[in-house]
PDB file with SEQRES, HELIX, SHEET and CRYST1 records, atoms N, CA, C and O in Angstrom:
SEQRES   1 A   70  UNK UNK UNK UNK UNK UNK UNK UNK UNK UNK UNK UNK UNK          
SEQRES   2 A   70  UNK UNK UNK UNK UNK UNK UNK UNK UNK UNK UNK UNK UNK          
SEQRES   3 A   70  UNK UNK UNK UNK UNK UNK UNK UNK UNK UNK UNK UNK UNK          
SEQRES   4 A   70  UNK UNK UNK UNK UNK UNK UNK UNK UNK UNK UNK UNK UNK          
SEQRES   5 A   70  UNK UNK UNK UNK UNK UNK UNK UNK UNK UNK UNK UNK UNK          
SEQRES   6 A   70  UNK UNK UNK UNK UNK                                          
HELIX    1 AA1 UNK A    2  UNK A   10  1                                   9    
HELIX    2 AA2 UNK A   16  UNK A   30  1                                  15    
HELIX    3 AA3 UNK A   38  UNK A   51  1                                  14    
HELIX    4 AA4 UNK A   61  UNK A   69  1                                   9    
CRYST1    1.000    1.000    1.000  90.00  90.00  90.00 P 1           1          
ATOM      1  N   UNK A   1       0.965  -2.204  54.277  1.00  0.00           N  
ATOM      2  CA  UNK A   1       0.612  -0.915  54.797  1.00  0.00           C  
ATOM      3  C   UNK A   1       1.724  -0.319  55.566  1.00  0.00           C  
ATOM      4  O   UNK A   1       2.395  -1.019  56.324  1.00  0.00           O  
ATOM      5  N   UNK A   2       1.952   0.960  55.403  1.00  0.00           N  
ATOM      6  CA  UNK A   2       3.140   1.656  55.981  1.00  0.00           C  
ATOM      7  C   UNK A   2       3.123   1.560  57.453  1.00  0.00           C  
ATOM      8  O   UNK A   2       4.185   1.382  58.050  1.00  0.00           O  
ATOM      9  N   UNK A   3       1.935   1.670  58.127  1.00  0.00           N  
ATOM     10  CA  UNK A   3       1.973   1.744  59.599  1.00  0.00           C  
ATOM     11  C   UNK A   3       2.472   0.414  60.180  1.00  0.00           C  
ATOM     12  O   UNK A   3       3.100   0.435  61.239  1.00  0.00           O  
ATOM     13  N   UNK A   4       2.233  -0.713  59.562  1.00  0.00           N  
ATOM     14  CA  UNK A   4       2.748  -1.980  59.925  1.00  0.00           C  
ATOM     15  C   UNK A   4       4.283  -1.979  59.856  1.00  0.00           C  
ATOM     16  O   UNK A   4       4.962  -2.516  60.730  1.00  0.00           O  
ATOM     17  N   UNK A   5       4.824  -1.338  58.755  1.00  0.00           N  
ATOM     18  CA  UNK A   5       6.301  -1.284  58.633  1.00  0.00           C  
ATOM     19  C   UNK A   5       6.896  -0.400  59.683  1.00  0.00           C  
ATOM     20  O   UNK A   5       7.960  -0.701  60.224  1.00  0.00           O  
ATOM     21  N   UNK A   6       6.222   0.702  59.988  1.00  0.00           N  
ATOM     22  CA  UNK A   6       6.690   1.621  61.036  1.00  0.00           C  
ATOM     23  C   UNK A   6       6.789   0.861  62.391  1.00  0.00           C  
ATOM     24  O   UNK A   6       7.793   0.967  63.095  1.00  0.00           O  
ATOM     25  N   UNK A   7       5.774   0.129  62.722  1.00  0.00           N  
ATOM     26  CA  UNK A   7       5.712  -0.582  64.035  1.00  0.00           C  
ATOM     27  C   UNK A   7       6.763  -1.685  64.067  1.00  0.00           C  
ATOM     28  O   UNK A   7       7.345  -1.949  65.119  1.00  0.00           O  
ATOM     29  N   UNK A   8       7.017  -2.339  62.919  1.00  0.00           N  
ATOM     30  CA  UNK A   8       8.103  -3.373  62.881  1.00  0.00           C  
ATOM     31  C   UNK A   8       9.462  -2.714  63.061  1.00  0.00           C  
ATOM     32  O   UNK A   8      10.318  -3.215  63.790  1.00  0.00           O  
ATOM     33  N   UNK A   9       9.651  -1.567  62.377  1.00  0.00           N  
ATOM     34  CA  UNK A   9      10.878  -0.869  62.555  1.00  0.00           C  
ATOM     35  C   UNK A   9      11.139  -0.313  63.907  1.00  0.00           C  
ATOM     36  O   UNK A   9      12.291  -0.257  64.337  1.00  0.00           O  
ATOM     37  N   UNK A  10      10.087   0.114  64.615  1.00  0.00           N  
ATOM     38  CA  UNK A  10      10.152   0.679  65.957  1.00  0.00           C  
ATOM     39  C   UNK A  10      10.669  -0.395  67.000  1.00  0.00           C  
ATOM     40  O   UNK A  10      11.205  -0.035  68.048  1.00  0.00           O  
ATOM     41  N   UNK A  11      10.490  -1.722  66.674  1.00  0.00           N  
ATOM     42  CA  UNK A  11      10.913  -2.738  67.613  1.00  0.00           C  
ATOM     43  C   UNK A  11      12.431  -2.804  67.592  1.00  0.00           C  
ATOM     44  O   UNK A  11      13.026  -3.291  68.553  1.00  0.00           O  
ATOM     45  N   UNK A  12      13.116  -2.309  66.477  1.00  0.00           N  
ATOM     46  CA  UNK A  12      14.511  -2.304  66.447  1.00  0.00           C  
ATOM     47  C   UNK A  12      15.119  -0.998  66.627  1.00  0.00           C  
ATOM     48  O   UNK A  12      16.282  -0.921  67.022  1.00  0.00           O  
ATOM     49  N   UNK A  13      14.406   0.068  66.362  1.00  0.00           N  
ATOM     50  CA  UNK A  13      14.850   1.428  66.645  1.00  0.00           C  
ATOM     51  C   UNK A  13      13.816   2.172  67.486  1.00  0.00           C  
ATOM     52  O   UNK A  13      12.945   2.854  66.946  1.00  0.00           O  
ATOM     53  N   UNK A  14      13.917   2.036  68.823  1.00  0.00           N  
ATOM     54  CA  UNK A  14      12.840   2.560  69.642  1.00  0.00           C  
ATOM     55  C   UNK A  14      12.737   4.071  69.656  1.00  0.00           C  
ATOM     56  O   UNK A  14      11.647   4.562  69.951  1.00  0.00           O  
ATOM     57  N   UNK A  15      13.736   4.838  69.375  1.00  0.00           N  
ATOM     58  CA  UNK A  15      13.751   6.245  69.420  1.00  0.00           C  
ATOM     59  C   UNK A  15      13.120   6.738  68.212  1.00  0.00           C  
ATOM     60  O   UNK A  15      13.637   6.500  67.121  1.00  0.00           O  
ATOM     61  N   UNK A  16      11.952   7.463  68.317  1.00  0.00           N  
ATOM     62  CA  UNK A  16      11.226   7.904  67.045  1.00  0.00           C  
ATOM     63  C   UNK A  16      11.998   8.899  66.265  1.00  0.00           C  
ATOM     64  O   UNK A  16      11.878   8.922  65.040  1.00  0.00           O  
ATOM     65  N   UNK A  17      12.797   9.739  66.898  1.00  0.00           N  
ATOM     66  CA  UNK A  17      13.607  10.739  66.150  1.00  0.00           C  
ATOM     67  C   UNK A  17      14.719  10.061  65.316  1.00  0.00           C  
ATOM     68  O   UNK A  17      15.016  10.442  64.184  1.00  0.00           O  
ATOM     69  N   UNK A  18      15.296   9.059  65.936  1.00  0.00           N  
ATOM     70  CA  UNK A  18      16.380   8.353  65.313  1.00  0.00           C  
ATOM     71  C   UNK A  18      15.783   7.517  64.139  1.00  0.00           C  
ATOM     72  O   UNK A  18      16.389   7.444  63.070  1.00  0.00           O  
ATOM     73  N   UNK A  19      14.575   6.879  64.346  1.00  0.00           N  
ATOM     74  CA  UNK A  19      13.939   6.160  63.291  1.00  0.00           C  
ATOM     75  C   UNK A  19      13.633   7.126  62.092  1.00  0.00           C  
ATOM     76  O   UNK A  19      13.860   6.746  60.944  1.00  0.00           O  
ATOM     77  N   UNK A  20      13.144   8.315  62.337  1.00  0.00           N  
ATOM     78  CA  UNK A  20      12.890   9.249  61.301  1.00  0.00           C  
ATOM     79  C   UNK A  20      14.153   9.585  60.557  1.00  0.00           C  
ATOM     80  O   UNK A  20      14.174   9.602  59.327  1.00  0.00           O  
ATOM     81  N   UNK A  21      15.193   9.848  61.287  1.00  0.00           N  
ATOM     82  CA  UNK A  21      16.489  10.228  60.621  1.00  0.00           C  
ATOM     83  C   UNK A  21      17.059   9.090  59.806  1.00  0.00           C  
ATOM     84  O   UNK A  21      17.544   9.301  58.695  1.00  0.00           O  
ATOM     85  N   UNK A  22      17.002   7.804  60.382  1.00  0.00           N  
ATOM     86  CA  UNK A  22      17.577   6.762  59.607  1.00  0.00           C  
ATOM     87  C   UNK A  22      16.752   6.393  58.318  1.00  0.00           C  
ATOM     88  O   UNK A  22      17.292   6.012  57.280  1.00  0.00           O  
ATOM     89  N   UNK A  23      15.376   6.544  58.480  1.00  0.00           N  
ATOM     90  CA  UNK A  23      14.518   6.348  57.320  1.00  0.00           C  
ATOM     91  C   UNK A  23      14.789   7.357  56.255  1.00  0.00           C  
ATOM     92  O   UNK A  23      14.863   7.008  55.076  1.00  0.00           O  
ATOM     93  N   UNK A  24      14.942   8.605  56.633  1.00  0.00           N  
ATOM     94  CA  UNK A  24      15.214   9.648  55.695  1.00  0.00           C  
ATOM     95  C   UNK A  24      16.522   9.403  54.944  1.00  0.00           C  
ATOM     96  O   UNK A  24      16.574   9.515  53.719  1.00  0.00           O  
ATOM     97  N   UNK A  25      17.605   9.060  55.709  1.00  0.00           N  
ATOM     98  CA  UNK A  25      18.829   8.836  55.060  1.00  0.00           C  
ATOM     99  C   UNK A  25      18.801   7.598  54.133  1.00  0.00           C  
ATOM    100  O   UNK A  25      19.332   7.620  53.023  1.00  0.00           O  
ATOM    101  N   UNK A  26      18.159   6.517  54.633  1.00  0.00           N  
ATOM    102  CA  UNK A  26      18.063   5.295  53.825  1.00  0.00           C  
ATOM    103  C   UNK A  26      17.242   5.567  52.541  1.00  0.00           C  
ATOM    104  O   UNK A  26      17.622   5.111  51.463  1.00  0.00           O  
ATOM    105  N   UNK A  27      16.120   6.306  52.653  1.00  0.00           N  
ATOM    106  CA  UNK A  27      15.288   6.494  51.463  1.00  0.00           C  
ATOM    107  C   UNK A  27      16.038   7.346  50.433  1.00  0.00           C  
ATOM    108  O   UNK A  27      15.920   7.068  49.240  1.00  0.00           O  
ATOM    109  N   UNK A  28      16.805   8.372  50.836  1.00  0.00           N  
ATOM    110  CA  UNK A  28      17.683   9.149  49.921  1.00  0.00           C  
ATOM    111  C   UNK A  28      18.660   8.256  49.246  1.00  0.00           C  
ATOM    112  O   UNK A  28      18.905   8.392  48.047  1.00  0.00           O  
ATOM    113  N   UNK A  29      19.233   7.334  49.992  1.00  0.00           N  
ATOM    114  CA  UNK A  29      20.255   6.380  49.414  1.00  0.00           C  
ATOM    115  C   UNK A  29      19.631   5.473  48.430  1.00  0.00           C  
ATOM    116  O   UNK A  29      20.273   5.065  47.463  1.00  0.00           O  
ATOM    117  N   UNK A  30      18.326   5.124  48.655  1.00  0.00           N  
ATOM    118  CA  UNK A  30      17.699   4.168  47.667  1.00  0.00           C  
ATOM    119  C   UNK A  30      17.386   4.861  46.357  1.00  0.00           C  
ATOM    120  O   UNK A  30      17.160   4.190  45.351  1.00  0.00           O  
ATOM    121  N   UNK A  31      17.366   6.185  46.341  1.00  0.00           N  
ATOM    122  CA  UNK A  31      17.089   6.840  45.134  1.00  0.00           C  
ATOM    123  C   UNK A  31      18.257   6.882  44.067  1.00  0.00           C  
ATOM    124  O   UNK A  31      18.115   7.338  42.933  1.00  0.00           O  
ATOM    125  N   UNK A  32      19.372   6.375  44.547  1.00  0.00           N  
ATOM    126  CA  UNK A  32      20.628   6.402  43.748  1.00  0.00           C  
ATOM    127  C   UNK A  32      20.434   5.919  42.300  1.00  0.00           C  
ATOM    128  O   UNK A  32      19.241   5.666  42.135  1.00  0.00           O  
ATOM    129  N   UNK A  33      21.032   5.735  41.383  1.00  0.00           N  
ATOM    130  CA  UNK A  33      20.947   5.494  39.999  1.00  0.00           C  
ATOM    131  C   UNK A  33      19.671   4.957  39.398  1.00  0.00           C  
ATOM    132  O   UNK A  33      19.356   5.241  38.242  1.00  0.00           O  
ATOM    133  N   UNK A  34      18.892   4.137  40.215  1.00  0.00           N  
ATOM    134  CA  UNK A  34      17.632   3.636  39.745  1.00  0.00           C  
ATOM    135  C   UNK A  34      16.406   4.467  40.110  1.00  0.00           C  
ATOM    136  O   UNK A  34      16.317   4.968  41.231  1.00  0.00           O  
ATOM    137  N   UNK A  35      15.486   4.618  39.211  1.00  0.00           N  
ATOM    138  CA  UNK A  35      14.343   5.506  39.527  1.00  0.00           C  
ATOM    139  C   UNK A  35      13.449   4.705  40.446  1.00  0.00           C  
ATOM    140  O   UNK A  35      12.967   3.639  40.066  1.00  0.00           O  
ATOM    141  N   UNK A  36      13.223   5.196  41.636  1.00  0.00           N  
ATOM    142  CA  UNK A  36      12.279   4.668  42.591  1.00  0.00           C  
ATOM    143  C   UNK A  36      11.454   5.806  43.119  1.00  0.00           C  
ATOM    144  O   UNK A  36      11.992   6.868  43.433  1.00  0.00           O  
ATOM    145  N   UNK A  37      10.183   5.614  43.223  1.00  0.00           N  
ATOM    146  CA  UNK A  37       9.318   6.707  43.763  1.00  0.00           C  
ATOM    147  C   UNK A  37       9.592   6.912  45.230  1.00  0.00           C  
ATOM    148  O   UNK A  37      10.086   6.002  45.895  1.00  0.00           O  
ATOM    149  N   UNK A  38       9.308   8.003  45.718  1.00  0.00           N  
ATOM    150  CA  UNK A  38       9.591   8.431  47.080  1.00  0.00           C  
ATOM    151  C   UNK A  38       8.815   7.485  48.106  1.00  0.00           C  
ATOM    152  O   UNK A  38       9.429   6.917  49.010  1.00  0.00           O  
ATOM    153  N   UNK A  39       7.525   7.350  47.938  1.00  0.00           N  
ATOM    154  CA  UNK A  39       6.861   6.384  48.824  1.00  0.00           C  
ATOM    155  C   UNK A  39       7.411   4.993  48.796  1.00  0.00           C  
ATOM    156  O   UNK A  39       7.500   4.352  49.843  1.00  0.00           O  
ATOM    157  N   UNK A  40       7.785   4.495  47.636  1.00  0.00           N  
ATOM    158  CA  UNK A  40       8.363   3.168  47.609  1.00  0.00           C  
ATOM    159  C   UNK A  40       9.726   3.128  48.308  1.00  0.00           C  
ATOM    160  O   UNK A  40      10.030   2.176  49.026  1.00  0.00           O  
ATOM    161  N   UNK A  41      10.529   4.148  48.096  1.00  0.00           N  
ATOM    162  CA  UNK A  41      11.807   4.217  48.782  1.00  0.00           C  
ATOM    163  C   UNK A  41      11.629   4.227  50.333  1.00  0.00           C  
ATOM    164  O   UNK A  41      12.361   3.568  51.072  1.00  0.00           O  
ATOM    165  N   UNK A  42      10.639   4.995  50.764  1.00  0.00           N  
ATOM    166  CA  UNK A  42      10.412   5.078  52.256  1.00  0.00           C  
ATOM    167  C   UNK A  42       9.980   3.694  52.803  1.00  0.00           C  
ATOM    168  O   UNK A  42      10.433   3.246  53.857  1.00  0.00           O  
ATOM    169  N   UNK A  43       9.079   3.040  52.028  1.00  0.00           N  
ATOM    170  CA  UNK A  43       8.669   1.701  52.472  1.00  0.00           C  
ATOM    171  C   UNK A  43       9.837   0.744  52.515  1.00  0.00           C  
ATOM    172  O   UNK A  43       9.970  -0.026  53.467  1.00  0.00           O  
ATOM    173  N   UNK A  44      10.669   0.777  51.522  1.00  0.00           N  
ATOM    174  CA  UNK A  44      11.792  -0.118  51.430  1.00  0.00           C  
ATOM    175  C   UNK A  44      12.788   0.220  52.630  1.00  0.00           C  
ATOM    176  O   UNK A  44      13.407  -0.680  53.197  1.00  0.00           O  
ATOM    177  N   UNK A  45      12.909   1.517  52.978  1.00  0.00           N  
ATOM    178  CA  UNK A  45      13.775   1.839  54.097  1.00  0.00           C  
ATOM    179  C   UNK A  45      13.250   1.301  55.416  1.00  0.00           C  
ATOM    180  O   UNK A  45      14.011   0.868  56.282  1.00  0.00           O  
ATOM    181  N   UNK A  46      11.913   1.339  55.550  1.00  0.00           N  
ATOM    182  CA  UNK A  46      11.285   0.765  56.777  1.00  0.00           C  
ATOM    183  C   UNK A  46      11.484  -0.715  56.842  1.00  0.00           C  
ATOM    184  O   UNK A  46      11.680  -1.268  57.925  1.00  0.00           O  
ATOM    185  N   UNK A  47      11.439  -1.390  55.681  1.00  0.00           N  
ATOM    186  CA  UNK A  47      11.598  -2.797  55.593  1.00  0.00           C  
ATOM    187  C   UNK A  47      13.082  -3.174  55.986  1.00  0.00           C  
ATOM    188  O   UNK A  47      13.326  -4.152  56.693  1.00  0.00           O  
ATOM    189  N   UNK A  48      13.956  -2.424  55.536  1.00  0.00           N  
ATOM    190  CA  UNK A  48      15.362  -2.646  55.805  1.00  0.00           C  
ATOM    191  C   UNK A  48      15.662  -2.453  57.323  1.00  0.00           C  
ATOM    192  O   UNK A  48      16.387  -3.246  57.922  1.00  0.00           O  
ATOM    193  N   UNK A  49      15.101  -1.409  57.911  1.00  0.00           N  
ATOM    194  CA  UNK A  49      15.263  -1.115  59.289  1.00  0.00           C  
ATOM    195  C   UNK A  49      14.595  -2.223  60.136  1.00  0.00           C  
ATOM    196  O   UNK A  49      15.096  -2.589  61.199  1.00  0.00           O  
ATOM    197  N   UNK A  50      13.479  -2.735  59.650  1.00  0.00           N  
ATOM    198  CA  UNK A  50      12.806  -3.799  60.458  1.00  0.00           C  
ATOM    199  C   UNK A  50      13.550  -5.078  60.500  1.00  0.00           C  
ATOM    200  O   UNK A  50      13.356  -5.909  61.388  1.00  0.00           O  
ATOM    201  N   UNK A  51      14.456  -5.247  59.475  1.00  0.00           N  
ATOM    202  CA  UNK A  51      15.236  -6.524  59.436  1.00  0.00           C  
ATOM    203  C   UNK A  51      16.541  -6.397  60.235  1.00  0.00           C  
ATOM    204  O   UNK A  51      17.195  -7.413  60.469  1.00  0.00           O  
ATOM    205  N   UNK A  52      16.922  -5.261  60.639  1.00  0.00           N  
ATOM    206  CA  UNK A  52      18.135  -5.005  61.370  1.00  0.00           C  
ATOM    207  C   UNK A  52      18.145  -5.571  62.818  1.00  0.00           C  
ATOM    208  O   UNK A  52      17.107  -5.914  63.383  1.00  0.00           O  
ATOM    209  N   UNK A  53      19.313  -5.645  63.355  1.00  0.00           N  
ATOM    210  CA  UNK A  53      19.447  -6.165  64.717  1.00  0.00           C  
ATOM    211  C   UNK A  53      18.839  -5.093  65.644  1.00  0.00           C  
ATOM    212  O   UNK A  53      18.901  -3.907  65.319  1.00  0.00           O  
ATOM    213  N   UNK A  54      18.278  -5.469  66.744  1.00  0.00           N  
ATOM    214  CA  UNK A  54      17.818  -4.439  67.688  1.00  0.00           C  
ATOM    215  C   UNK A  54      18.897  -3.573  68.273  1.00  0.00           C  
ATOM    216  O   UNK A  54      20.013  -4.037  68.505  1.00  0.00           O  
ATOM    217  N   UNK A  55      18.596  -2.380  68.503  1.00  0.00           N  
ATOM    218  CA  UNK A  55      19.585  -1.428  69.078  1.00  0.00           C  
ATOM    219  C   UNK A  55      19.742  -1.726  70.579  1.00  0.00           C  
ATOM    220  O   UNK A  55      18.767  -1.914  71.306  1.00  0.00           O  
ATOM    221  N   UNK A  56      21.030  -1.760  71.015  1.00  0.00           N  
ATOM    222  CA  UNK A  56      21.259  -2.017  72.407  1.00  0.00           C  
ATOM    223  C   UNK A  56      20.822  -0.850  73.279  1.00  0.00           C  
ATOM    224  O   UNK A  56      21.042   0.306  72.920  1.00  0.00           O  
ATOM    225  N   UNK A  57      20.241  -1.121  74.353  1.00  0.00           N  
ATOM    226  CA  UNK A  57      19.665  -0.057  75.199  1.00  0.00           C  
ATOM    227  C   UNK A  57      20.925   0.525  76.005  1.00  0.00           C  
ATOM    228  O   UNK A  57      21.806  -0.218  76.439  1.00  0.00           O  
ATOM    229  N   UNK A  58      20.935   1.899  76.164  1.00  0.00           N  
ATOM    230  CA  UNK A  58      22.035   2.489  76.892  1.00  0.00           C  
ATOM    231  C   UNK A  58      21.928   2.054  78.384  1.00  0.00           C  
ATOM    232  O   UNK A  58      20.864   1.705  78.894  1.00  0.00           O  
ATOM    233  N   UNK A  59      23.101   2.104  79.030  1.00  0.00           N  
ATOM    234  CA  UNK A  59      23.021   1.769  80.460  1.00  0.00           C  
ATOM    235  C   UNK A  59      22.241   2.754  81.277  1.00  0.00           C  
ATOM    236  O   UNK A  59      22.213   3.937  80.939  1.00  0.00           O  
ATOM    237  N   UNK A  60      21.605   2.318  82.338  1.00  0.00           N  
ATOM    238  CA  UNK A  60      20.791   3.201  83.175  1.00  0.00           C  
ATOM    239  C   UNK A  60      21.747   4.280  83.808  1.00  0.00           C  
ATOM    240  O   UNK A  60      22.767   3.991  84.433  1.00  0.00           O  
ATOM    241  N   UNK A  61      21.299   5.547  83.573  1.00  0.00           N  
ATOM    242  CA  UNK A  61      22.083   6.650  84.044  1.00  0.00           C  
ATOM    243  C   UNK A  61      22.045   6.768  85.591  1.00  0.00           C  
ATOM    244  O   UNK A  61      22.969   7.340  86.169  1.00  0.00           O  
ATOM    245  N   UNK A  62      21.054   6.268  86.238  1.00  0.00           N  
ATOM    246  CA  UNK A  62      21.047   6.281  87.694  1.00  0.00           C  
ATOM    247  C   UNK A  62      22.164   5.511  88.313  1.00  0.00           C  
ATOM    248  O   UNK A  62      22.735   5.922  89.323  1.00  0.00           O  
ATOM    249  N   UNK A  63      22.491   4.356  87.694  1.00  0.00           N  
ATOM    250  CA  UNK A  63      23.557   3.500  88.240  1.00  0.00           C  
ATOM    251  C   UNK A  63      24.901   4.185  88.152  1.00  0.00           C  
ATOM    252  O   UNK A  63      25.733   4.012  89.042  1.00  0.00           O  
ATOM    253  N   UNK A  64      25.149   4.991  87.060  1.00  0.00           N  
ATOM    254  CA  UNK A  64      26.393   5.680  86.963  1.00  0.00           C  
ATOM    255  C   UNK A  64      26.530   6.767  87.954  1.00  0.00           C  
ATOM    256  O   UNK A  64      27.624   6.995  88.471  1.00  0.00           O  
ATOM    257  N   UNK A  65      25.446   7.465  88.250  1.00  0.00           N  
ATOM    258  CA  UNK A  65      25.518   8.551  89.283  1.00  0.00           C  
ATOM    259  C   UNK A  65      25.782   7.900  90.565  1.00  0.00           C  
ATOM    260  O   UNK A  65      26.676   8.379  91.261  1.00  0.00           O  
ATOM    261  N   UNK A  66      25.142   6.888  90.975  1.00  0.00           N  
ATOM    262  CA  UNK A  66      25.411   6.273  92.284  1.00  0.00           C  
ATOM    263  C   UNK A  66      26.810   5.669  92.358  1.00  0.00           C  
ATOM    264  O   UNK A  66      27.444   5.704  93.413  1.00  0.00           O  
ATOM    265  N   UNK A  67      27.300   5.111  91.236  1.00  0.00           N  
ATOM    266  CA  UNK A  67      28.719   4.581  91.209  1.00  0.00           C  
ATOM    267  C   UNK A  67      29.724   5.764  91.455  1.00  0.00           C  
ATOM    268  O   UNK A  67      30.715   5.610  92.168  1.00  0.00           O  
ATOM    269  N   UNK A  68      29.436   6.907  90.857  1.00  0.00           N  
ATOM    270  CA  UNK A  68      30.377   8.016  91.020  1.00  0.00           C  
ATOM    271  C   UNK A  68      30.303   8.575  92.442  1.00  0.00           C  
ATOM    272  O   UNK A  68      31.294   9.059  92.987  1.00  0.00           O  
ATOM    273  N   UNK A  69      29.169   8.501  92.999  1.00  0.00           N  
ATOM    274  CA  UNK A  69      29.015   9.028  94.467  1.00  0.00           C  
ATOM    275  C   UNK A  69      29.739   8.217  95.413  1.00  0.00           C  
ATOM    276  O   UNK A  69      30.202   8.734  96.429  1.00  0.00           O  
ATOM    277  N   UNK A  70      29.885   6.896  95.144  1.00  0.00           N  
ATOM    278  CA  UNK A  70      30.485   5.955  96.125  1.00  0.00           C  
ATOM    279  C   UNK A  70      31.996   6.115  96.260  1.00  0.00           C  
ATOM    280  O   UNK A  70      32.626   5.400  97.039  1.00  0.00           O  
TER     281      UNK A  70                                                      
END                                                                             
């Protein structure tokens, strides 16, 4: 089921906008020479994203502000 794939992918790409963008780009890439239906390409893109390494969290911006003030 696609919702399970979305939740698995969200553990590795927590930003929903970035997840949407990456899924869109990956599904378009999967359409290359071989005929693949759009829903199948989207599901495969979510599966690929779910297997990737987790995205590193950016440093806390409050620490940088306090470091600059010191």
